[in-house]
N, C-alpha and C positions, 0 to 999 in steps of 0.2 A: 355613580360616584360612591365612594365609601368614606363617610365623614365621621370622625371621632369627636365627641364633645369634650371640650377642654376649657378650663377656666382661663379667661383673658389675663395676660400679664398686667399687673397693677400699673405698670408704666403707661399703659394705653388707656387707663381710666381717666376721668376728667382731670384737667391740669389747672393749677392755681391761676395761671395767666389767662384762662378763659372764663373764670368765675363760675364754672359749672353750668353756664347758661344753655338751655335747650331751645332757645328761640333762634330762628333762621337769621334774624338781624344781628346775631352775635358774631357772625363770621367777619373777620377783618378784610376779606376779599369780596368786594362788591361783584366782580365778574369772576365766574368759575367756568373756564372754557375746557371742554373735552377736545383733545387733539386727535384728529383722524389722519394718520399717516398713510396716504393712499399709494405710496410708491411700492408697496408690497401687499398682496392679498387684499385688494380693495373690495369692500362688500358691494353686493348688488343693491340697487335702490330699494328693492322690496325688503331687504333686511334692515336698511336704515329706517324704513317706515315703522319697523317693529321696535327698534332700540331707542329712537329719539324720545318716545314717551317715557321709556325707562330712565334715560339720562335726566329728563325733567323731574321725574318722581324722586330721583336720588339727590337732586339739589344742584344740577348744572343749569346754567342760564346762557351758555354760549358754546360755540364750536370753533375750533381752529382747523380749517380745512386745508391740509397740505396736499394739493392736487397732484403736483409733479406731472407725470405723463398721462394722468387720467383726465386732464382738462382737454376739452375739445378745441384745441388751437386750430385756427383757420389760415388760409392763404399760404404764405411762405413758411409759416410755423407749423403747418399741418404734419410735417415729419416728426414732430415731438410727440404725437399721440401714441399711446400704447394700443395694442390690438383691441382691447375691450374698453377703451376710453369712454367716459360718459358722453352722451350727446348733449347738445345745448338744452334740449327739452328735459333731459334727466337732471341737469344742473338746476333748472328752474323748479323741477319737482322736489329736489333736495332742499332748496331754499324755502319752498312752500311748506314742506314737512317740518322744517326747522321753525318757521313762523308759527305753525299750528301748536308746536310744543314749547313756545317761548324760549327758543334757543337762538341767540344772535350769532350770525355767521361772520367770522373773520377769515377771509381767504389768505393763503400764504403762497408767495411766489419767490423762489430762490433767485437772487440777482447777482451773486458774487461767488461764494463758495458753494459746494454741493451742486454743481451744475453738470454733473455727469450725464443726466438724462438729455441734456442739450448738446454738450460738447462731445459726446460719444459719436455723434453723427459726422460723417466725413465732410459734409457740406458746411459744417460749422466748426470743424476742428482747428481752423486757422485762428480762431478767437481764444484759444487756450493760453493761459499765462505761461505754462511750460508745455512745449509741443507734445511731449509724450504722455502727459497726465490730463485727464478730462475734468479734474476737480474744479479748477478755478478759472474764472473769466479774466482775460487780459484787460485791465482797466485803461490801458493807453489807447486802445483802438476805438475810434468813433463808432465803428460798426457794433462794438460790444454794447455800448450804451443804447444805441438804436434798437438792438435786439431785446434788451430787458425792458425798454420802454414799450415796445410792441407787445411783449408778453403781459406786462402790467395792464396795458389798455384793453387787451382782449379779456383778461380776467375781470377787470372792473366793469366792462360792458355787461357782463352777466351778473354782476353784483352791485347794481345801482343802489346808492344810499348806504353802502358799508361804512361804518364809523371808523374802522381800522383796516389797514392792509399790512400784513406782515411781509417784509421784504427779505427775510432770512439774514444773510451776511454773517453766518457763523462758520467757524472752522475753514477759513480761507487759506488752506494749505498751499505752500510754495509761493505765496505772494512775495514778490521782489526777486524771484529767481529766474524769471523770464528774461530774454535778451533785452527787450525794451525797458524793463524795470531796472536791470543792472546798469544800463546807460543812464537812466534817469536818476538813480540813486548816487551816481558819481558826482552829481551836481551838489554844490554846497547847500546845506540846510534841508535837503530832501531826505526823508526817512520813510520807512515802511508804514509807520503810524500815519504820516501825512498822506501817503498814497491810499491807504485804507479809508481814511476819513473823507478824502476827496471823492472817491467813488460812492461812498454811502451818501454824501451830501448831494451828489448829482442825481442819484436814484430817488432820494427823498424829495428833492426839489421838483422833479418831474411829477411825482405823485401829487404833491400839493398844488402844482400849477394846473394840472389837468383835472384833479379831483379835490378841490379845496376843502370839502367837508370830511375828507378821509385823512386820518393820522397814520403815518407809517410807524410800524413796530420793527425792531431789530433784535436779534439775539445779541447778548452783551459780551460774549467771550473775547471778541476782537478789540473791545474797548477797555477791558479791565486794567490792562497794564499801561495804557496811555496816560502820561502825566496830566494832571488837572489843567494846567495852563494850555496845553495843546488841545485838549478837549474843548475847553471854554472858547478858545480863539477860533476853532474850526467852524463854528456856526451850526454844527450838527445837533447840539442839545436843543436848539430852538425848532428843530425839524422832526425829530423822531422820539419815540419812547422806548427805552431799552427793556428787554425782557431778561432778567437775571435767572440763569438756569443752573440747577444743581440737582442731580438725581440720586445722590448718595444717602445712605442710611445714617451717616455720621458727618453730615455737612458742618462746616464751621459757622456756627450761628453768629459769633462775634465778628468774624471776617466779613460776613454778608452785611451786617449792620454798618461796618466801616465803609464797605463798597457803596452801599446806598447813600450814605452821607456824602461820599465823594461825588457821586452822580448828581445829587441835589445841589451841591455846591457849584458844580460845573454848569448848572442851569437847566438840567432836564426837569420839566415840570411834573411829569408822572413816570412812575416805574411800574414794572410788572414782575411777577415771579413765575418760574416754571419748575414744576415737580415732575414726577413720572409715576404712572400707575402700572405700566408694563413696558417691556422693551428696553430696559436699561441695566440689566444684570447679566447679560451674556449674549454674544452675537447670534448664537444658535439656540437660545433658551426656548424650551417648548412649554414649560409650565411656569406660572407666575408666582414668585415668592411674596405673598401678600405682606408678611411681616416687614420685609425690607422697605416696601413702598409706604406702609403705614408709618414707619419710623421717619422716612423722608418727609412726610407731610406733617408729622408732629413737630419736626424741627423747623419747617417753613412757618408754622404757626408761631413758634418762638421768635423767628426772624421778624415776622410782622409785628409782634408785641414789643420788639426791642427798639422800634423807631416811632416817630410821630404818627398819629392816626392818619389814615388815608394816604400814607406814603406809597403804598402799593395799590395800584388801580385794580388789579385782579391777579389771578393765577391761572396758568395754563397747565392742565394735567396732561402731560405728554404721554402718548401711547405709541412708541416707535414700533414700526413693523419691519424695518430693515435699518441697519446702522448706516448704510449708504446704498446707492442705487445698485451696486454690484454684489452686495453681501447677501447671505442667505436670510430666510425669513426667521424672525423670532416669534414670540407668542402671538397666536391669532387673536383677533379682537374678542370673540366669545370667551376665550380662555381667560382673558384679563378682566372680564366684567365684575366678578366678585371683588377683585382688588380695587377697581374703580369705585364700586359701591361703598366699600369701607372708607376709602380716601375722601370721597365726597361727603359722606356723613361726618367724618372727623372735621373737615373744614367747615361744614354747615353748623355743627353743634358745639365745636370747640373741644370735644373729647370723644373717646370711643370706648364706652363701657358696655354693660349688659343691655342697657336700653338701646344703644346704637346697634349692637349686634342683633337684637331682636327685630329692629326695624329693617335691617339689611336682609335678614332671613325671611321676613314677611314679604318684602318687595321682590326678592329673587326666587321665592318659593323653595328655599333651602331649609331642611329640618334642623340642621346643626352646622353652622359655619365654622370652618377651621381656619384660623388666622396664621398659625405657626407652622403649618404643613401644607401639603398639596392635595389632601384628600378630605372628603366629608362622608357622612352617613345619610342615606336616603337619596332622593333625586331632587333636582332643581327644576323650575318651570319657566325660567326667563328665556327669552328668545336666544337660541344658540346654546342652551344648556346641554343639549345632547352632544354637541361637539366637545364641550368641556369634559363631559363624562368619558367620552370615548378617547379623546386625546390624553386624558389622565391615565387611562388604562394602558395606552400605547407607551406613554412617557415613563411610567413607573414599572411596567412589567414586560413589554415586548423584548427588548434587548436582553434583559436579565434572564428571561425564560429560555431564550435561545442559547445564551452563553452557558446557562446551567446544563443544558443538554450537550452542547459541543465541547465544553471545556471542563465540566466536572462530573459528567456521567462516566462511570468507570468502564462501561462497555465500549463507549465511543473512544475515550482517551486510551484505553488499554488494547482494543482490538481493531479500531478503525481510525488510527491516527493519521496525520497528514502523510506520513511515510506510506502507510497502507493505501491511502486514497490515491496517491500518485501512481502507485504500482498496481492498483485494482486488486488488492489482496484483502480477503476477509474470511474468517472462519464461518462456515455455514450456520453454525449455531447462533453466532452473534447477530446474524441478520434478523432473527426473530426477537432479539432483545432490543435492537436499535430501531428497526423500521416502524413497528406499531406506535411507539411514543412519538417518533418524529412526524409520522403522518397525522396523528391525533393533534399534536401541537400546531402543525401547519393548518389543519382544517379549522381549529378554533380561531386562530388569528385571521385566517382568510374571511371567516364569517364576520368577525368584529370589524375588520378593515372594510369589508363591503358595506357594512352599516355606516361606518364613518365616512366613506367616500360619498355615499348618497347624501348624508347630512351636510358635508362640505359643499357639494354641488348646489344645495339649496341656498347657500349664503354667498359663495364665491364663484368667480369665473373659472373656466376649465384649466387655464394655465396655472393658476394659483393652487388648485387642487392637485394637479400633476406634480408641481414643485414640492409641495408639502409632503406628499406621499413618497416621492422619490428620495427626499432627504431623510425622512423620519421612519419610514416603514419598509421600503423595498430592500435596503441593505440586510436587515435581519431575516426577512422572508427569503431572500436570495441565498443566504447562508444555509437555511433549512432545505431549500430546494436543491442546492448543490450537494448537500450531504446525501439526500435521497437519490439523486442522480448517480453519484459516485457509488452508492451502495448497490443500486440496480446493475451498474456496469460491472462491479466487482463480483456480484452474485453469479453472473454468467448463466450457464445452463443448469445450475443447481436447482433442484425443485424445492419449493418452500416446505419447511418442516411444519407438521400439524401442531406439534406441541414442543416449544423450546425447552420446557422443563425448568426447574428452579436453579440449575447449575450455572453460576456465574463466578466460580472460584478461579484459582490460579491455573488450573489445568483443565480447561474445558475440553 
């Protein structure tokens, strides 16, 4: 990595609402959960054993484990497992590692929206709200509730004693658009809000009936626009704790304070916040913009300070790996570690100035942390830092270096254009100007990519490595290989020239 030292923006220094305290007790969030989104590039357990101590050292005290298809479902749910799903013994090992590092585990099971990993299967497709879309579960089918109950019970069986279970319920797209819902909504006093609350209540009631010591959490977006009286009368506030999520760098602090007051008035005893340390700035984002996420957390501190103390039970620092089950990968976990470190230190100490920067640099082994860009000077030593360094090189330079050769090199654009390539035409002199730099560039990138591939295999399973390379590396390398192949075919029987000479003028 190539890190430039730069003074931190004064806006990120200690804030008056935090009173400059450097004590860990100053954090308004008693629980600070790191979200592991396992529906894309799930880490091997061996890597989790390396980063859990890091999470603890940086100030986290919990994990939100969004297993999705990485959970070892059994019986009729076995078809939900991904190829490299964790085994029951690996789940137990993860929980043991978390306990050793004082990280409380909160499992997450989607039970309404974002059910693609379940409803994509033909055997369960009849439970879709809309037949063509696998996003949302049909809440009218008794089999739907039986399905999520079974999923919850299997997850809880491997998480005995969990204080919280997150049951998802966000982004329930197309709710009310299925045939059964359309007929139901034609009845007087039936609304989409009532339909949503009814399913949430059924799921939460099951959790509390079977696991009375466990409190259900839900994402709050489906609740935000429901009128206070409907929320209060639904009985849902007595069953769940909503998690207010906003990943923006310019979130509406006042609006969040108003929303929290509404939820408290409706009877929700505890609320949570959810920020993002990665995976929220672009569906195919490869490098994490730390400054965006730092601003997001600064504003969540302002939200916490705007209401009564202890209004927010904790905060989930989300680290999305895919926007949904079918989307491409965004930033890999090791790439987002510096951002996570900065955000946790901000939450823990109430500000992020030079002292906080020095702490992060010390823990991560970075000589000079860059908050406002993607690069640093020197090398880092945290687990997975080699992946960060190599991904940074790929993200910043691979495509641009290939584009520089193919689109801006005058020998290529002037004497081996797409027109020439299709017709296999090339001036023999130009071969000596184009081929050596193309071969050199390809060799350099192949060497770096080989190193990156080996590093990725140490942390991730083969399918994730293949996907990331195919999305982020192969297109550029294939362009280079295509150029060289076309050049070889166009050269035909021409013997290579020993010395191309300096002539690259208008009349070669």
